[in-house]
C-alpha positions as CSV (number, residue, x, y, z in Angstrom):
1,M,-13.0,-104.6,152.7
2,K,-11.9,-102.0,150.3
3,K,-8.8,-102.6,148.1
4,N,-6.2,-99.9,147.7
5,Q,-6.2,-97.6,144.7
6,L,-3.6,-99.5,142.8
7,E,-5.5,-102.8,143.0
8,D,-8.8,-101.2,142.2
9,N,-7.6,-99.4,139.1
10,K,-5.0,-102.0,137.9
11,L,-2.5,-99.3,138.0
12,S,0.7,-101.0,138.9
13,G,1.4,-102.9,135.6
14,D,-0.2,-100.4,133.2
15,R,1.7,-97.4,134.4
16,I,5.1,-98.2,132.9
17,E,5.6,-98.6,129.1
18,E,9.0,-99.3,127.5
19,F,9.4,-98.6,123.7
20,T,12.0,-97.5,121.2
21,Q,11.8,-94.7,118.7
22,D,14.4,-93.5,116.2
23,G,16.8,-96.0,117.8
24,R,16.4,-94.6,121.3
25,S,15.1,-96.4,124.4
26,F,12.1,-94.7,126.0
27,M,10.2,-95.3,129.2
28,Y,6.8,-93.7,129.7
29,L,5.8,-93.5,133.4
30,D,2.2,-92.7,134.3
31,F,2.0,-91.1,137.7
32,S,-1.2,-89.3,136.9
33,Y,-4.1,-89.3,139.4
34,I,-2.0,-90.9,142.1
35,K,-3.5,-89.7,145.4
36,T,-1.5,-91.6,148.0
37,N,2.3,-91.6,148.7
38,E,2.0,-95.4,149.2
39,D,0.7,-95.9,145.7
40,L,3.3,-93.5,144.3
41,N,6.1,-95.3,146.1
42,K,5.0,-98.7,144.7
43,I,5.1,-97.4,141.1
44,M,8.4,-95.6,141.7
45,E,10.0,-98.8,143.1
46,M,8.8,-100.8,140.1
47,A,10.1,-98.0,137.8
48,K,13.5,-97.9,139.5
49,T,14.0,-101.6,139.0
50,K,13.2,-101.3,135.3
51,I,15.3,-98.1,134.8
52,A,18.4,-99.7,136.6
53,A,18.4,-102.4,133.9
54,Y,19.6,-99.8,131.3
55,S,23.2,-99.0,130.8
56,G,24.5,-95.6,131.8
57,Q,22.8,-92.5,130.3
58,S,21.0,-94.6,127.7
59,L,17.3,-94.1,128.6
60,Y,14.9,-91.3,127.8
61,T,12.0,-91.0,130.3
62,I,8.6,-89.3,130.0
63,S,6.6,-88.9,133.2
64,N,3.0,-87.9,133.3
65,I,2.4,-86.3,136.7
66,G,-1.0,-84.7,135.8
67,H,-3.6,-84.5,138.6
68,M,-1.1,-86.1,141.0
69,R,-1.3,-85.2,144.7
70,L,1.9,-83.3,145.7
71,D,3.0,-82.7,149.3
72,L,6.3,-82.8,151.3
73,K,6.4,-86.6,151.4
74,T,5.9,-86.6,147.6
75,K,8.8,-84.2,147.3
76,E,11.0,-86.5,149.3
77,L,10.0,-89.5,147.2
78,A,10.6,-87.6,144.0
79,M,14.1,-86.4,145.2
80,E,15.2,-90.0,146.0
81,Y,13.7,-91.3,142.7
82,L,15.5,-88.6,140.6
83,R,18.8,-89.3,142.4
84,H,18.5,-93.1,141.8
85,N,17.7,-92.6,138.1
86,T,20.4,-90.1,137.3
87,P,23.1,-92.6,136.1
88,Y,20.7,-94.3,133.7
89,V,18.6,-91.4,132.2
90,K,20.1,-89.3,129.4
91,S,17.2,-86.9,129.3
92,A,13.7,-86.7,130.7
93,A,10.4,-84.8,130.1
94,L,7.5,-84.2,132.4
95,I,3.9,-83.8,131.1
96,G,0.7,-82.9,132.8
97,L,1.8,-79.9,134.8
98,D,-0.1,-76.8,135.7
99,G,1.3,-73.5,137.1
100,I,1.7,-74.2,140.8
101,K,2.8,-77.8,140.3
102,K,5.4,-76.6,137.8
103,V,6.9,-74.3,140.3
104,M,7.1,-77.0,143.0
105,I,8.5,-79.6,140.5
106,N,11.1,-77.0,139.3
107,R,12.3,-76.7,142.9
108,V,12.6,-80.5,143.3
109,I,14.6,-80.7,140.0
110,K,17.0,-78.0,141.2
111,L,17.5,-79.7,144.5
112,S,18.1,-83.0,142.9
113,G,20.9,-81.5,140.7
114,R,19.4,-82.8,137.5
115,K,19.7,-80.5,134.5
116,N,18.3,-82.8,131.8
117,I,14.6,-82.5,132.5
118,S,12.2,-80.6,130.2
119,F,8.5,-79.9,130.2
120,A,6.0,-80.9,127.4
121,Y,2.2,-80.9,126.9
122,S,1.8,-84.5,125.6
123,K,3.6,-87.8,125.3
124,E,4.1,-87.2,121.6
125,Q,5.5,-83.7,122.1
126,A,7.8,-85.0,124.8
127,I,9.2,-87.8,122.5
128,Q,9.9,-85.2,119.7
129,L,11.5,-82.8,122.2
130,L,13.8,-85.4,123.6
131,I,14.9,-86.6,120.2
132,Q,15.5,-83.0,119.0
133,Q,17.6,-82.3,122.1
134,D,19.6,-85.4,121.4
135,Y,20.3,-84.3,117.8
136,A,21.3,-80.9,119.1
137,E,23.7,-82.4,121.6
138,Q,25.3,-84.6,118.8
139,D,25.7,-81.5,116.6
140,S,27.5,-79.4,119.3
């Protein structure tokens, strides 16, 4: 009997990392290489529980969605996920996007009503981008 992808690759616990940098709370969410909506939903549900533990607009998230399968069901899951996280996430960055996926994700972001999501090439670049944006907001 074959185990599902999450069990085979020990993905469930290793896909969410919480850390602080420059006094800010960050959560890194690794959705890369997820091929089934069932697996995606499992990780999103775990992430939503962790995200909801943060006070309003206090968390910065970085989501790696490289090589992730995208379809209409994925879009629905992403919309619900973004809506859930809105009260807790101050700003977010996505990494791992190529051209066509970026177009699709931009549509999901617009439909969700979120305006605080940026794109970056790496986790490190995303961290710096989110910190710079925070400083710019404080200065304005």
